[in-house]
N, C-alpha and C positions, 0 to 999 in steps of 0.2 A: 416530275423528273428534277426540276430546278430546286424544289423544296428539299428533295432528298439530298441533292448535292450540297445545298447550303448546310444541311444537318451534318454532313460528313466533314465539311470544312470546319465547322463549328467544334465538332468533336475532336478534330485533330489539333485545333488551336488550344482548346482546353487541356488536352494531353500534353502539349508542349509546355504550357504554363506550369502545369503540375510537376512535370519532370524538372522543369528549371528550378522550381521551388524546393524540390527534394535535393537536387544537386547542391543548391545554395546552402541548405540545412547541413548537409554532409560536410561541405567545405568549412562552414562556420564551426560545426562541432569538432572537427579535426583540428582546426586553428585554436579555438579557445580551450578545448578538452586537452591538447597537448600542452598548452601553456600551464594549465592547472596541474598536469602530471608533473611537468618539470619543476613548477614552484613546490609542489609537495616533495619532489625528490630533493630539491635543493635545501628545503627546510629540514628534512630527515637528515641529510648529509651534515648540515651545520650543527644539528644536535649532536651527532656523533663526534664531530671534530671538537665541538665544546666539551665533550666528556673526556677526550683523550688527555688533555693536559693533567687533568685531575688523577687519571689512572697512571700517568707517567710519574707524577709527583709521588704516589703511593709506593712506586717501585724504587724510588731514589733511597739510598742508605740514610737511615735516621741519624740525625745529629747526636753526638755523645752527650750524655746526662751525667751529672755528678751523683755517683752512687758510692756510698760509704761501705767499706768492708767491716766497719765496726770492730768488735772484738771477736767475731765469729770464727769458727774453726777453718783452718786452711792446710792445704798441702802444697809443698814446693818452697822455692826460695822467697823469703819475705820481701826481698828487694828486686824481685824479678821485673823485667821491663814492661811485661804484660800482666794485668791483673784480671782474672776471670770470676765473675761473682755470678753464682746460681741461686735464684730464688725458687725453692722447691717444695713440693707436698710430698711427704713420705707415703701417702696412699694413692697418689695420682699414678696410673699406669704409664702415662706418657713420660712422666719423670723416671719412672723405673726404666723405660725403654732408653732414655739418655744416658742413665747409669750403666746400662748393660752394653749398648752399642758404641757410643761415642766417648764415654769418659775414659775407658782403658786406653784408647789410643791417644787421647789428649794427655793423659798422665805419661805414657811411654815417650811420646814425641817431644813433649813440651815441659811438663812438670819435673819429670826426672832430669831433664837437661837443664834445668835451672832458668828456663825462659818464661814460665808461667807459674803465677801464684794462684792457686784454685781455692776459691771461698765458698763456703755453703751457708746460705741464709734461709731461715724458714718462712714459708709463706702457705700454711695450711689452709685449705679451702673449706668454707663452712659446710658443704655437702658431703665432705669425706669425714665421718665420724671418728675415724681412727687417726686422722692426720695430726690434730693437736696433741693427743696423748703421745704419739709417736715422736713429735718434735721435742716434747718435754722429756721423753725417755732418752733421746739422743743427747739433750743437754745434761741429763743426770749422768750419762756415760762419760761425757766430756769431763765431768768433775772427777771422774776416776781415770782420766786420761785415755779413754778408748771411745771417743767420739766416732772416728772413722770405722772402728770395728762394728759399732752398733749401727751405724749409717749402712754399711754394707749388709749386716745381718737383717735388718728390717726389709731391705729390698730382696735379698736372697730368699728368705722365707716366703714372701709373697710370689716371687717368681716360680717357686716350685708349683704353684697352684693355677698357673696359666698366665695369660697375657692381659686379662681384663683387671677391673677393680676387685680388689681382695678384701674381704672383711676380716677384722682381727680385733682381739680385745686387749685390755690392760693386762690381763693374766698371760696372754700370749707374749706381750712385751717383756713382762718380768721373767718368763721362761726363756726368751731369746737373750735377755741380758745374763741370765746365769750361764747360758750356753757359751758366751764369750769370756767368761771368768770374772764377771763384776761381782763385788761384794753385794750379796742379795739384800742384806739388812739395810745398807746405806742407800742402795739403789731404790728399794721399794719404798722407803720412807721419803726419799726425794721425789719420787713419781707420785705418791699418793697426795703429797703436801702441795703438789703443782708449783714447786719451788721456782721454777724458771718461766713461768707463764708470762710475766712482764718482759722477759728477754725476748720470748717468741713474738709477743705483740709489738715490740719495737721493731722487729724485722718486718712484720707485715706492714706497719706504718711507714717505714723507710722504703719498702718496695712499692707501696701505693704511691708515695710521693714521687718515685722514679718512674711511674707509669705502669707498673706491672699490674696486669688484669687477670692473668691466668698463669699456669706453671706447665712446664718450666719456663721461666724467663731468665736468660743468661746474658750477662753483659761483658763485652770484651773491651777493656779500657773504656767503659761507659756507653759502648755501642751495643744495642740490643740484638741478640740472635733469639728469635722467638720459637718455642716449641722444641721438640725432639728432633732437630735437624742431624743429617748425617755428619760424620766426622769431617768430611770435605768441606762442609759450611763453616765448621769451626776453625778448621786449617786456614781457610782463605781469609777469615777475619783475623786470626791471630797473626798470619804471616803479614797482612797488611800493616798491622801495627809494628811488628818487628822491623819491617822495611822502611819506616819513617826516618 
């Protein structure tokens, strides 16, 4: 009887010891586990905070850069208080979108009012096979005093075929040139000889020096407005310059 009692007491003692050990383990786990979780959370939050200043900086207006209008074609008052310079690719569908959506309003509200000088400069992209010939064609049209008519014609003819990238040939350019009343013989000779290739290449070099990496890239008094932004974005940038 005594032996059995002793066994029960021993069992109870061992159980109490095991329960104590388990409780201690749980306490230690909660303590140090929680600390580790907190530390991980702090590290994660610190990483997020460290990234925020960079993101904020990216959202800051870019500093103006010195962009020359060169002797490229423009519309508007030559001495307007705001100069808008677009580097564009005639086969770029996004450039066509800017021409179609924003440019008419820029022209109506600012160019026609003498507040903006709008300059077109070439930046044909290498993966658009028609872009360089189209740039040369527009320069040849400029020779006959019809740059902007050719500018519009190139975009109009592509726009008839949809919103994406449209393929066209040198023969198409010659046909379009005839359609706006250019002297075909002079135009064709000019285009076939690539007479203005160095002029276009200078535009590309100037654009690259100004930080242009894609089209359209539009500078409002040297401040970049990238892509085919809505008219409201151009209005904001132009008004900011006019209100200085």
